[in-house]
C-alpha positions in Angstrom: 126.3 103.4 58.7 122.8 104.5 58.0 120.4 104.3 61.3 117.0 105.1 60.0 114.2 105.5 62.9 110.5 104.9 62.4 107.8 106.5 64.3 104.4 105.1 65.1 102.1 107.9 67.2 98.8 106.6 68.7 96.8 109.5 70.4 94.2 109.0 73.1 92.7 111.2 75.2 95.3 112.2 77.8 98.4 110.4 76.5 100.1 109.6 73.3 101.6 106.0 72.8 104.8 106.6 70.9 106.5 103.5 69.2 110.0 104.0 68.0 112.1 101.3 66.4 115.0 101.0 63.9 117.0 97.6 62.7 118.2 96.5 65.9 115.7 98.1 68.7 112.2 98.8 69.5 111.0 101.2 72.6 107.2 101.8 73.3 106.4 104.7 75.5 103.0 106.6 76.8 103.7 110.4 77.1 101.2 112.9 78.3 99.7 114.6 75.4 101.3 117.8 75.3 104.6 119.0 73.4 104.5 116.4 70.8 107.9 117.2 69.0 109.6 117.1 72.5 108.3 113.6 73.0 109.2 112.6 69.7 112.9 113.7 70.0 113.3 112.3 73.5 111.6 109.1 72.5 114.3 109.2 69.4 117.1 109.3 71.8 116.0 106.7 74.2 116.0 104.3 71.4 119.4 105.5 70.2 120.8 105.0 73.6 119.2 101.5 73.9 120.7 100.6 70.3 124.2 101.9 71.4 123.9 99.5 74.3 122.8 96.6 72.2 125.9 97.3 70.0 128.2 97.4 73.0 126.7 94.4 74.4 127.1 92.4 71.2 131.0 93.7 71.1 131.8 92.4 74.4 130.1 89.0 73.4 132.5 89.1 70.5 135.4 90.1 72.2 134.4 87.2 75.0 134.2 90.0 77.7 130.4 89.3 78.2 
């Protein structure tokens, strides 16, 4: 399974607004305007955790456990 992640980074004076999404979930965070690469990786990990949670919830619903 291929899971592509897309990012949109909106800079402002003190914060970066980072939007990350894939086929299943979307996440939006506001982070301080430093260490951009670290912030992107952190946001991507949050997105993947949310995606896994979504898949797990769908699995439970299909099995009749949710």
